[in-house]
C-alpha positions as CSV (number, residue, x, y, z in Angstrom):
1,X,-43.0,-8.9,-42.2
2,X,-40.4,-6.2,-41.3
3,X,-43.1,-3.5,-41.3
4,X,-45.2,-5.6,-38.9
5,X,-42.2,-6.0,-36.5
6,X,-41.8,-2.2,-36.4
7,X,-45.4,-1.5,-35.6
8,X,-45.5,-4.0,-32.7
9,X,-45.4,-2.1,-29.4
10,X,-43.8,-3.7,-26.4
11,X,-46.2,-4.8,-23.7
12,X,-46.7,-2.9,-20.4
13,X,-44.7,-5.6,-18.6
14,X,-41.7,-5.2,-21.0
15,X,-41.8,-1.4,-20.6
16,X,-41.8,-1.7,-16.8
17,X,-39.0,-4.3,-17.0
18,X,-36.9,-2.0,-19.2
19,X,-37.5,0.9,-16.9
20,X,-36.5,-1.2,-13.9
21,X,-33.3,-2.3,-15.6
22,X,-32.5,1.3,-16.5
23,X,-33.1,2.5,-12.9
24,X,-30.9,-0.4,-11.6
25,X,-28.1,0.6,-14.1
26,X,-28.3,4.2,-13.1
27,X,-28.3,3.3,-9.4
28,X,-25.2,1.1,-10.0
29,X,-23.4,3.8,-11.9
30,X,-24.2,6.3,-9.1
31,X,-22.9,3.9,-6.5
32,X,-19.7,3.3,-8.5
33,X,-19.3,7.1,-8.8
34,X,-19.6,7.7,-5.1
35,X,-17.2,4.8,-4.3
36,X,-14.7,6.3,-6.7
37,X,-15.0,9.7,-5.0
38,X,-14.5,8.0,-1.6
39,X,-11.5,6.1,-2.9
40,X,-10.1,9.4,-4.2
41,X,-10.5,11.1,-0.9
42,X,-8.9,8.2,1.0
43,X,-6.0,8.2,-1.5
44,X,-5.5,11.9,-0.8
45,X,-5.5,11.3,2.9
46,X,-3.0,8.5,2.6
47,X,-0.8,10.6,0.3
48,X,-0.8,13.4,2.8
49,X,0.1,11.0,5.6
50,X,2.9,9.6,3.6
51,X,4.2,13.1,2.9
52,X,4.2,14.0,6.6
53,X,5.9,10.6,7.5
54,X,8.6,11.4,4.9
55,X,9.2,14.8,6.4
56,X,9.3,13.3,9.9
57,X,11.7,10.6,8.7
58,X,14.0,13.3,7.2
59,X,13.9,15.2,10.5
60,X,14.8,12.0,12.4
61,X,17.7,11.4,10.0
62,X,19.1,14.9,10.6
63,X,18.7,14.5,14.3
64,X,20.5,11.1,14.2
65,X,23.4,12.7,12.2
66,X,23.6,15.4,14.9
67,X,23.7,12.8,17.6
68,X,26.6,11.1,15.9
69,X,28.6,14.3,16.2
70,X,27.6,14.8,19.9
71,X,28.0,11.4,21.5
72,X,31.0,9.2,22.0
73,X,30.5,6.1,19.9
74,X,31.2,2.6,21.2
75,X,33.7,1.9,18.4
76,X,35.6,5.1,19.3
77,X,35.6,4.1,22.9
78,X,36.9,0.6,22.1
79,X,39.7,2.1,19.9
80,X,40.7,4.6,22.6
81,X,40.7,1.9,25.3
82,X,42.8,-0.4,23.1
83,X,45.2,2.4,22.5
84,X,45.5,3.2,26.3
85,X,45.9,-0.5,27.1
86,X,48.7,-0.9,24.6
87,X,50.5,2.2,26.0
88,X,50.1,0.7,29.5
89,X,51.5,-2.6,28.3
90,X,54.4,-0.7,26.8
91,X,55.1,1.2,30.0
92,X,54.7,-2.0,32.0
93,X,57.4,-3.7,29.9
94,X,59.7,-0.6,30.2
95,X,59.3,-0.6,34.0
96,X,59.9,-4.4,34.1
97,X,63.1,-4.0,32.0
98,X,64.3,-1.1,34.3
99,X,63.6,-3.2,37.4
100,X,65.4,-6.1,36.0
101,X,68.7,-4.2,35.7
């Protein structure tokens, strides 16, 4: 019985079906390969964009640090104004005490 099974040749339809399935599998593998290549290229483009964005961000941080040294900050202005106002109040109280004599 086993010898008879080995000698049985597949029909023409079975051979064509197997060939069709093999062609389909090869086509799917080729498509998957091209998609992987495309994804790799897109990944490299995104990686390059991220690198350039990181460099730009570092430049902007350095520029911001420089601006902090160049410009008068609001908190510094408020502190100086409070200091001037307190000195004016002190002088005003001294003038009032001198006028009161």
